[in-house]
C-alpha positions in Angstrom: 0.0 0.0 0.0 2.8 2.4 0.9 4.5 1.7 -2.4 1.2 2.6 -4.3 0.9 5.9 -2.4 4.5 6.8 -3.0 4.1 6.0 -6.7 1.0 8.2 -6.9 2.6 11.1 -5.2 5.7 10.8 -7.4 3.5 10.8 -10.5 1.5 13.9 -9.3 4.7 15.8 -8.6 6.2 14.9 -11.9 3.0 16.1 -13.7 3.0 19.3 -11.7 6.6 19.9 -12.6 5.9 19.3 -16.3 2.9 21.6 -16.3 4.9 24.3 -14.5 7.7 24.0 -17.0 5.3 24.1 -19.9 3.7 27.3 -18.4 7.1 28.9 -18.0 8.0 28.0 -21.6 4.7 29.3 -22.9 5.1 32.5 -20.9 8.7 32.9 -22.2 7.6 32.1 -25.8 4.7 34.6 -25.6 7.1 37.3 -24.3 9.4 36.6 -27.2 6.7 36.7 -29.9 4.9 39.8 -28.6 6.3 43.3 -28.7 8.0 44.8 -25.6 6.1 47.5 -23.8 7.8 50.3 -21.8 6.2 52.7 -19.4 7.9 56.1 -19.0 7.2 58.2 -15.9 8.1 61.9 -15.8 9.4 63.9 -12.9 7.4 66.4 -11.0 7.8 65.9 -7.2 4.6 65.2 -5.4 2.7 65.6 -8.7 4.2 62.2 -9.7 1.8 60.5 -7.3 -0.5 60.6 -10.4 1.7 57.8 -11.9 0.3 55.4 -9.4 -3.3 56.0 -10.6 -2.2 55.4 -14.2 -0.5 52.1 -13.3 -3.7 51.0 -11.6 -5.6 51.3 -14.9 -2.8 49.7 -16.9 -3.0 46.7 -14.6 -6.8 46.7 -15.0 -6.5 46.8 -18.8 -4.1 43.9 -18.8 -1.2 45.8 -20.4 2.2 44.0 -19.9 5.1 46.1 -18.7 8.5 44.9 -19.8 10.6 48.0 -19.3 10.2 51.1 -16.9 12.1 54.3 -17.1 11.6 57.4 -15.0 13.0 60.7 -13.7 12.7 62.2 -10.2 9.4 61.0 -8.7 9.0 58.9 -11.8 12.2 57.1 -10.9 10.9 56.4 -7.4 7.5 55.0 -8.5 9.1 53.2 -11.4 12.0 51.7 -9.4 9.7 50.4 -6.8 7.3 48.9 -9.4 10.3 47.3 -11.1 11.1 45.3 -7.9 7.6 44.1 -7.2 5.4 46.8 -5.7 2.2 46.7 -7.8 0.0 49.7 -8.2 -2.2 49.0 -5.2 0.8 48.4 -3.0 2.2 51.8 -4.1 -1.1 53.5 -3.4 -1.1 52.1 0.2 2.6 53.0 0.6 2.1 56.6 -0.5 -0.8 57.2 1.8 0.9 55.5 4.8 4.0 57.8 4.9 4.5 60.9 7.0 5.8 63.0 4.2 6.5 66.0 6.4 9.1 63.8 8.1 10.4 62.0 5.0 11.3 65.2 3.1 13.1 66.7 6.1 16.2 65.8 8.0 14.5 65.4 11.4 15.3 62.4 13.4 12.6 59.8 13.9 10.7 60.8 17.1 10.5 57.2 18.1 14.2 56.8 18.1 15.2 59.9 20.0 15.3 60.7 23.6 12.5 63.0 24.8 15.0 65.8 25.5 16.2 65.6 21.9 12.6 65.6 20.6 11.8 68.6 22.8 14.3 70.7 20.8 12.1 70.4 17.8 9.3 72.1 19.7 11.5 74.9 21.2 13.9 76.1 18.6 12.8 77.5 15.2 16.4 77.5 13.7 19.2 75.0 13.8 22.5 75.1 12.1 26.0 73.5 12.3 29.1 75.6 13.3 32.8 75.1 13.0 35.2 73.3 10.8 36.1 69.6 10.6 35.9 67.5 7.5 33.6 68.6 4.8 30.2 66.9 4.8 29.8 65.1 1.5 26.1 65.3 1.9 26.0 69.1 2.0 24.8 71.2 -0.8 21.1 71.7 -0.2 18.6 72.8 2.4 17.7 69.1 3.0 20.4 66.4 3.1 17.7 63.8 2.4 18.7 61.3 5.0 15.1 60.3 5.7 14.5 59.7 2.0 17.6 57.6 1.8 16.6 55.5 4.8 13.1 55.0 3.3 14.5 53.9 0.0 16.9 51.5 1.7 14.0 49.9 3.6 11.7 49.7 0.7 14.4 48.1 -1.5 15.4 45.4 0.9 17.0 42.7 -1.2 18.0 45.1 -4.0 20.3 47.4 -2.1 23.6 46.0 -3.4 25.2 47.0 -6.7 23.0 45.5 -9.4 22.5 45.5 -13.2 19.0 47.0 -13.4 18.2 45.3 -16.7 19.4 41.8 -15.6 18.9 41.7 -11.8 15.5 43.4 -11.4 12.2 41.6 -12.1 11.4 44.4 -14.6 14.3 46.1 -16.5 14.6 49.6 -15.2 16.6 52.8 -15.8 16.4 56.3 -14.4 18.0 59.7 -15.1 20.1 62.2 -13.0 22.1 65.2 -14.1 25.9 65.6 -13.5 26.3 69.3 -12.7 30.1 69.1 -13.1 29.9 68.4 -16.9 26.2 69.4 -17.0 25.2 66.3 -18.9 22.7 63.5 -18.5 23.7 60.6 -16.2 21.7 57.4 -16.9 21.5 54.8 -14.3 21.4 51.3 -15.8 23.3 49.7 -12.8 24.5 50.5 -9.3 22.6 50.7 -6.0 18.9 51.2 -6.7 18.2 53.4 -3.6 21.1 55.6 -4.5 19.9 55.9 -8.1 16.4 56.9 -7.0 17.8 59.4 -4.5 20.1 61.0 -7.1 17.3 61.3 -9.7 15.1 63.4 -7.4 17.8 65.7 -5.9 16.1 69.0 -6.8 19.0 71.6 -6.9 19.4 73.7 -3.8 16.5 71.9 -2.1 18.1 68.4 -1.7 21.8 67.8 -1.4 23.3 66.2 -4.5 24.6 62.6 -4.6 28.3 62.2 -5.3 29.5 59.2 -7.2 33.2 59.1 -8.2 33.9 62.4 -9.9 30.2 63.2 -10.6 27.9 65.4 -8.6 24.4 64.3 -9.4 21.1 66.3 -9.1 17.6 65.9 -10.4 17.5 64.2 -13.8 14.7 66.6 -14.9 17.4 69.2 -15.6 18.5 67.2 -18.7 15.8 64.6 -19.4 12.5 64.8 -17.5 10.7 62.3 -19.8 13.2 59.6 -20.7 11.3 57.9 -23.7 14.6 57.8 -25.6 16.2 55.6 -22.9 13.2 53.2 -23.1 13.7 52.9 -26.8 17.4 52.2 -26.4 16.5 49.4 -24.0 14.5 47.7 -26.7 11.0 49.0 -26.2 8.7 48.5 -29.2 5.8 50.3 -27.7 6.0 53.2 -25.2 3.3 54.4 -22.9 4.3 57.8 -21.5 2.9 59.7 -18.5 3.7 63.4 -17.9 2.7 65.6 -15.0 4.6 68.8 -16.0 3.2 72.2 -14.9 1.5 74.7 -17.2 4.0 77.3 -18.6 4.5 80.2 -16.2 3.6 83.8 -17.3 5.3 87.0 -16.4 2.8 87.6 -13.6 3.5 84.1 -12.1 7.2 84.9 -11.5 7.2 87.2 -8.5 9.4 85.7 -5.8 12.6 83.7 -5.1 10.9 80.3 -5.2 9.0 81.1 -8.3 12.2 82.2 -10.0 13.9 79.0 -9.0 10.9 77.0 -10.1 10.9 78.7 -13.5 14.6 77.9 -14.0 13.9 74.2 -13.2 10.8 74.1 -15.4 12.7 75.7 -18.3 15.4 73.0 -18.1 12.9 70.1 -17.9 11.6 71.0 -21.3 14.9 69.8 -22.7 14.2 66.9 -25.1 10.6 66.8 -24.0 9.0 67.4 -27.4 11.1 64.8 -29.1 10.4 62.2 -26.4 6.7 63.0 -26.5 6.7 62.4 -30.3 8.3 59.0 -29.7 5.5 57.7 -27.5 2.7 55.4 -28.8 0.3 56.4 -26.0 0.8 59.8 -24.3 -1.0 60.7 -21.1 -0.9 64.1 -19.5 -2.2 64.4 -15.9 -3.1 68.0 -15.2 -1.6 68.9 -11.8 -3.4 72.2 -11.6 -3.6 73.4 -8.0 -0.7 71.3 -6.8 3.1 71.6 -6.8 6.2 69.6 -6.3 5.8 69.8 -2.5 2.1 68.9 -2.3 2.5 65.9 -0.1 -0.7 66.4 2.0 -3.1 63.5 2.3 -5.7 65.4 0.3 -3.3 66.2 -2.5 -2.0 62.6 -2.8 -5.6 61.3 -3.0 -6.5 63.8 -5.7 -3.4 63.3 -7.8 -3.8 59.5 -7.7 -7.4 59.9 -8.7 -6.5 62.3 -11.5 -4.0 59.7 -12.8 -6.8 57.0 -12.9 -9.2 59.4 -14.6 -6.6 60.3 -17.3 -5.8 56.7 -18.0 -9.5 55.8 -18.2 -9.9 58.4 -20.9 -7.4 56.3 -22.9 -9.2 53.0 -22.1 -10.3 52.2 -25.7 -6.8 53.2 -26.9 -5.2 50.8 -24.4 -7.5 47.9 -25.3 -6.8 48.5 -29.0 -3.0 48.6 -28.2 -3.1 45.0 -27.1 -3.6 43.9 -30.7 -0.4 45.8 -31.7 1.4 44.2 -28.8 0.4 40.8 -30.1 -1.9 39.7 -27.2 -5.6 39.1 -27.0 -8.1 41.6 -25.5 -8.5 39.2 -22.6 -4.8 38.8 -21.9 -3.8 39.5 -18.3 -0.1 39.6 -17.4 1.0 37.8 -14.2 1.8 40.5 -11.7 4.9 40.3 -9.6 4.6 39.2 -6.0 2.7 42.1 -4.5 5.1 43.7 -2.1 3.6 46.1 0.5 4.7 48.4 3.2 4.8 45.4 5.5 8.0 44.3 3.7 9.7 46.7 6.1 8.9 44.4 9.0 10.4 41.3 7.3 13.1 39.5 9.3 16.4 38.8 7.6 19.1 36.4 8.7 22.4 38.1 9.6 25.7 36.4 8.6 28.1 39.2 9.3 28.6 42.9 10.2 30.7 45.5 8.3 31.9 48.9 9.7 32.9 51.6 7.2 34.7 54.8 8.1 34.4 54.1 11.9 36.9 54.0 14.7 37.5 50.7 16.7 35.9 52.5 19.7 32.7 53.3 17.8 32.6 49.8 16.4 32.9 48.3 19.9 30.2 50.7 21.1 27.7 49.5 18.5 28.5 45.9 19.0 27.9 46.1 22.7 24.9 48.4 22.6 22.9 46.3 20.1 24.3 42.9 21.2 25.6 42.0 17.7 27.2 38.9 19.1 23.7 37.5 19.9 22.0 39.0 16.8 21.2 36.3 14.3 18.4 38.1 12.5 17.3 41.7 11.9 14.2 43.7 11.0 14.4 46.7 8.7 13.2 48.9 11.5 16.3 47.9 13.5 18.5 49.3 10.7 17.0 52.7 11.3 17.6 52.4 15.0 21.3 51.6 14.4 21.7 54.5 12.0 20.0 56.9 14.5 22.4 55.7 17.2 25.3 56.4 15.0 24.1 60.0 14.6 22.8 60.7 18.1 25.3 58.7 20.2 28.4 58.7 18.1 27.9 62.2 16.6 28.2 61.4 12.9 26.7 64.0 10.6 25.4 61.2 8.3 25.1 57.5 8.8 23.7 54.5 6.9 22.8 51.0 7.9 21.8 48.7 5.1 21.5 45.0 4.4 23.7 43.5 1.7 22.2 40.1 0.5 24.4 37.0 0.7 23.6 33.5 -0.3 22.9 32.4 3.2 21.5 35.6 4.6 22.7 39.3 4.7 25.5 41.4 5.9 24.7 44.5 8.0 26.8 47.2 6.7 27.2 50.4 8.7 28.6 53.4 6.8 29.6 56.6 8.8 30.0 60.1 7.4 32.0 62.9 8.9 31.8 63.8 12.5 29.3 66.3 13.8 30.6 69.8 14.7 29.0 72.2 17.2 25.4 72.8 16.5 23.6 76.0 17.3 19.8 76.4 18.0 17.8 79.5 18.2 14.2 80.3 19.2 12.3 83.4 19.8 8.8 84.3 21.1 6.5 87.1 22.1 3.6 87.1 24.4 1.5 89.7 26.3 2.8 88.6 29.7 6.6 88.6 29.2 6.8 90.4 25.9 9.9 89.4 23.8 12.3 86.6 24.7 14.9 84.6 22.9 16.6 81.3 23.7 19.8 80.0 22.2 21.4 76.6 22.5 24.8 75.0 21.7 25.3 71.2 21.4 29.0 70.3 21.5 30.0 66.7 21.0 33.3 65.9 22.7 35.8 63.6 21.0 36.4 61.2 23.9 36.7 57.5 24.2 33.2 57.3 25.7 30.9 59.6 23.8 30.1 62.8 25.7 27.8 65.7 24.7 27.6 69.1 26.2 24.5 71.3 25.9 24.6 75.0 26.7 21.3 77.0 26.8 20.8 80.7 27.3 17.5 82.5 27.7 17.1 86.3 27.6 14.0 88.1 28.5 12.0 89.1 31.6 13.3 85.8 33.0 16.9 85.0 32.2 18.4 81.5 32.3 21.8 79.9 31.7 22.1 76.1 31.8 24.9 73.7 31.1 24.5 70.0 30.8 27.0 67.2 30.4 25.6 63.9 29.2 27.7 60.7 29.0 26.7 58.1 26.4 28.1 54.8 27.7 27.3 51.5 26.1 25.0 50.7 29.0 21.3 51.6 29.0 21.7 54.7 31.2 23.1 58.1 30.2 24.4 59.8 33.4 23.8 63.6 33.4 25.3 66.5 35.3 23.7 69.9 35.0 24.0 73.4 36.4 21.3 76.0 35.9 21.1 79.7 36.9 17.8 81.5 36.7 17.2 85.2 37.3 13.4 85.3 37.9 11.1 88.3 37.7 7.6 87.1 38.4 4.2 88.8 39.0 1.9 87.0 41.4 -1.9 87.5 41.0 -4.8 87.0 43.4 -8.3 86.5 41.8 -7.0 88.0 38.6 -5.5 91.1 40.1 -1.7 91.6 40.4 -0.8 91.4 44.1 3.0 91.6 44.1 6.2 91.1 42.1 9.1 89.0 43.3 12.6 88.9 42.0 15.1 86.2 42.9 18.1 84.3 41.7 18.0 80.5 41.7 21.2 78.3 41.4 20.5 74.7 40.7 22.8 71.7 40.3 21.5 68.2 39.6 23.3 64.8 39.2 21.2 62.1 37.5 23.2 58.8 37.5 20.2 56.9 36.3 18.8 58.4 33.1 17.2 55.8 30.9 15.6 56.3 27.5 13.5 53.6 25.8 11.4 54.6 22.8 8.8 57.0 24.2 10.0 56.6 27.9 12.4 58.4 30.0 13.1 57.4 33.6 15.4 59.4 35.9 16.7 59.1 39.5 18.9 61.9 40.9 19.9 64.4 43.5 19.3 68.1 43.2 20.7 71.2 45.1 18.9 74.5 45.0 20.1 77.9 46.4 17.6 80.8 46.4 18.8 84.4 46.7 15.9 86.8 47.0 16.6 90.2 45.4 13.4 92.3 45.8 9.7 92.0 46.5 7.1 94.7 45.7 3.4 94.6 46.3 0.6 94.6 48.8 0.8 94.6 52.6 -0.3 90.9 52.6 2.8 90.0 50.5 5.1 91.9 52.8 4.2 89.6 55.7 5.9 86.8 53.8 9.5 86.2 55.0 11.9 85.5 52.2 15.3 84.5 53.5 18.1 83.2 51.3 18.2 79.4 51.6 19.4 76.2 50.1 17.7 72.8 49.7 18.7 69.2 48.8 16.1 67.0 47.2 15.9 63.4 46.1 14.0 63.0 42.8 12.4 60.2 40.8 10.5 60.9 37.6 9.0 59.0 34.7 8.0 60.6 31.4 6.1 59.1 28.5 5.2 60.8 25.3 3.9 59.1 22.2 2.1 62.2 20.8 2.5 62.7 17.0 2.9 66.5 17.7 3.6 68.1 21.0 1.7 71.3 20.2 -1.3 70.1 18.2 -1.4 66.3 18.8 -4.0 64.2 17.0 -3.0 60.8 18.5 -0.9 59.4 21.3 -0.6 60.1 25.0 1.6 62.1 27.3 2.3 61.1 30.9 4.6 62.5 33.6 4.9 61.5 37.2 7.4 62.8 39.7 8.2 62.3 43.4 10.6 64.6 45.2 11.7 64.6 48.9 12.8 68.1 49.8 15.3 68.8 52.7 17.9 71.3 53.7 20.3 68.8 55.4 19.6 65.7 53.3 17.1 64.4 55.9 14.9 67.2 57.3 13.6 70.8 56.9 14.0 73.7 59.2 10.6 75.4 60.0 10.6 79.2 60.0 7.9 81.5 61.4 6.8 84.8 60.1 9.7 86.8 61.6 12.2 84.5 60.1 13.2 82.7 63.3 13.5 78.9 63.5 10.8 76.7 65.0 12.9 73.5 65.0 13.6 70.8 62.4 10.8 68.8 60.8 10.6 65.9 58.4 11.2 66.9 54.8 8.5 67.9 52.2 7.1 65.1 50.0 6.1 66.4 46.6 3.9 64.2 44.4 2.9 65.4 40.9 1.5 63.9 37.8 -0.3 64.8 34.5 -1.8 62.5 31.9 -3.2 63.6 28.5 -4.6 61.5 25.6 -5.7 62.4 22.1 -8.7 60.9 20.3 -9.3 61.9 16.7 -12.8 61.9 15.3 -12.8 62.0 11.6 -9.7 63.6 10.0 -9.6 67.0 11.6 -11.4 67.0 15.0 -9.5 65.8 18.2 -10.6 65.3 21.8 -7.9 65.7 24.4 -8.9 64.9 28.0 -6.3 65.5 30.7 -5.9 64.8 34.4 -3.2 66.5 36.5 -2.4 67.6 40.0 0.2 68.1 42.7 0.1 67.0 46.3 2.4 68.4 49.0 2.8 66.5 52.3 4.8 67.8 55.3 4.5 70.5 58.0 7.1 72.7 56.3 6.3 74.3 52.9 8.8 76.9 51.6 6.7 79.6 49.7 8.8 79.3 46.6 7.8 75.7 46.2 4.0 76.2 46.7 1.4 75.2 44.1 0.8 77.7 41.4 -1.6 77.7 38.4 -2.1 79.8 35.3 -1.3 80.0 31.6 -1.4 77.2 29.0 1.7 75.2 29.8 3.4 73.3 32.7 6.4 75.0 34.2 6.3 78.2 32.2 7.2 80.7 34.9 8.3 78.4 37.7 8.9 74.6 37.7 5.8 73.7 39.7 3.4 75.8 37.7 0.3 74.0 36.3 -1.9 75.3 33.5 -5.6 76.2 34.0 -8.1 77.4 31.5 -9.4 80.8 32.3 -6.3 81.9 34.2 -4.0 84.0 32.1 -1.5 84.8 34.9 0.1 82.9 37.8 -1.7 82.5 41.1 -1.0 80.5 44.3 -3.5 77.7 45.3 -3.5 75.4 48.3 -1.0 72.6 48.8 -3.3 69.8 47.5 -4.5 70.5 44.0 -6.2 68.1 41.4 -7.7 69.1 38.1 -9.4 67.8 34.9 -9.3 69.4 31.5 -11.0 68.7 28.2 -9.7 70.3 25.0 -11.5 70.3 21.7 -9.2 70.8 18.7 -10.4 71.5 15.2 -8.1 71.9 12.3 -9.0 73.9 9.2 -6.9 73.6 6.1 -3.4 72.5 6.8 -2.2 74.8 9.6 -5.2 76.6 11.1 -6.4 75.4 14.5 -9.3 76.4 16.7 -9.2 75.2 20.3 -11.8 75.1 23.1 -10.6 74.2 26.6 -12.7 73.6 29.7 -11.2 72.9 33.2 -12.3 72.1 36.7 -10.3 71.8 39.9 -10.4 71.2 43.6 -7.7 72.4 46.1 -7.4 72.4 49.9 -4.8 72.6 52.7 -5.7 69.1 53.9 -6.3 66.3 51.4 -9.3 65.0 53.4 -11.0 68.3 52.7 -10.3 68.3 49.0 -13.9 68.1 48.0 -15.2 70.6 50.5 -13.9 73.7 48.8 -15.7 75.6 46.0 -14.8 74.1 42.6 -12.6 76.2 40.3 -14.0 76.4 36.8 -12.5 77.9 33.7 -12.9 78.0 29.9 -11.1 79.5 27.0 -11.2 79.7 23.2 -8.1 80.1 21.0 -7.1 80.4 17.4 -3.6 79.5 16.2 -1.8 79.3 12.9 1.1 76.8 13.0 4.1 78.2 11.2 7.7 76.8 10.8 8.7 79.3 13.6 6.0 78.1 16.0 2.3 78.8 16.6 0.9 82.3 16.2 -2.4 83.2 17.7 -4.5 84.4 20.6 -6.6 83.1 23.5 -9.7 84.5 25.3 -10.6 83.0 28.7 -12.8 83.3 31.7 -12.9 81.7 35.2 -15.2 81.8 38.2 -12.2 82.9 40.4 -11.0 85.9 38.4 -14.6 86.7 37.2 -13.3 88.7 34.3 -12.2 87.8 30.8 -8.6 87.9 29.7 -6.8 88.0 26.4 -3.4 86.4 25.7 -1.3 86.7 22.5 1.5 84.2 21.7 4.0 84.2 18.8 6.5 81.3 18.6 7.3 78.2 20.6 7.0 78.0 24.3 10.1 78.1 26.5 
């Protein structure tokens, strides 16, 4: 019986093999007898998203694609299609990307420490200073590191040097421009991600790609519609898609960007008419209303739809074309394996690691931090994490981590650029409370065996601040930090909406944080802080004059945990923010001296326990409306409470004037509340257009001297409405609010990021 079963299985497998071979032979013979079809995709930046819509219809019509050529965005769509991403995969991929991040040089928020992320929401300007080796990725406003990383991930399996006609599932070529000789540079081989990156390097916007003695920029400068290349590759029939803009008139050229755009557009017309005449089917997708940088979700959706509509207008022509190709009307080509964005989560077996342009110390750092000795496989997402560490921990200006396929797996190759130099940050703001203020920062990487970074921050305004911070980046999970901060505070204190007094004092603060752990969205710290308060002046009511302010110092033990997964720290639409802190305040490492009104001592008491927390979540309803509930509060336990550490509320942000300040809707200025304070807030956020926001905020709170009486006091209520326009230099707008404590409306104007 067993022999009969084995014989039957053998016969079935043999038949299957014969049929498969016959199908393969038939497919090969059909391809040899019919004509070769090429699809040519023009450049155009974001307008090139329309190519995806055309490809959808070509697949629906059953048009075989034997060759693909493209320029700029056409090279990206075409290159990905050539390795297996079908039209629907490309559609999903285009919509899934955060294009504002991809076309910038920002670090991925998920891979940064929260302190590094914070800089993006404080400083409007950032630039490198000093000498050092020249950065070969310089030469444009955007280096394009995020684009390069995206291409490396999407092209997994095709990142090594290849022959694009022989080694890709569909033969492919793309165009760049060598600005040294100012001639066309055609990619028929090389590294596919690098070829796509060079082809779309818009001059002055994206840094050029350097290969040997060539400096390569956008191929549209010489050949924006490379039909001629498709013909040279053996195409018998060419289907061409163009998304070029309408010609500009005199009235259209009025600013710097329009002048640059006209220069680029004028160059893209080179060879266009000849190439257009060489197409068999020419499709023009009108990009009216959209430009090269129109990467919004609405723009992508519209452009893809316009591509489909334009191709459908040629439907009868496409069906008739099948006869010329030599196939039947019902012919359907076999699509390549439908790759999708999930390919980036594929696991790859690791056989070796290579380090290029890195010191032995840096190589050892990465080996130990990422446990290469135990790593037998890797996800594409881990590549980005390694590259980010090379930039953030080892201070390289540019870094690549890519997988090189081998027969038995892949090699993880890490390529480092030149070292970072000192980086300067600058931010400025104006508001109706403090008027104008500026803040500047310097980040100085030190060339030491163990990576060390120094941050220096200077704030000038009504409140002045100087801070220095030294952070060690060992191979272990923690980053010990030592900081010193000087603050010169000038603060107005209000009671029931009326200014009661002004206090001026200097604060010297030093903190050592031996445990400073970052993991994705988390930061956990344990440390010791020293504060010295020197009071300079106090002006105001008779009530305030009864407060005794004596120069004093404090030691505190601190533990804090911070979590932030919000997609935007200013106008979030998803994610959560949580922060909890416990501090034990003393003046001799154990206890606190209690002082009475005349300043004399009343003995030593246990220290002050300070417990604070805030938790905010964002829930988006539809595409533009977001609900943001928040709970927060601060509880102080102990018989001694220094006035400077008391609970204060007011304004829109935590810690704006003093560290323990909590926001409250309806309070425009800072007021003291009792030592136990808990609050709830609901914010309604509506976005109009791309950058216009209308906010409504409602808050309620309870506070009391004793926690057991927390619910006995009259409830604080407040509400406010605000409008903001989100600019590259920070939000600009105003707020109107009212509370049952102040019993009068207030208006607040803000320009720039909060600091």
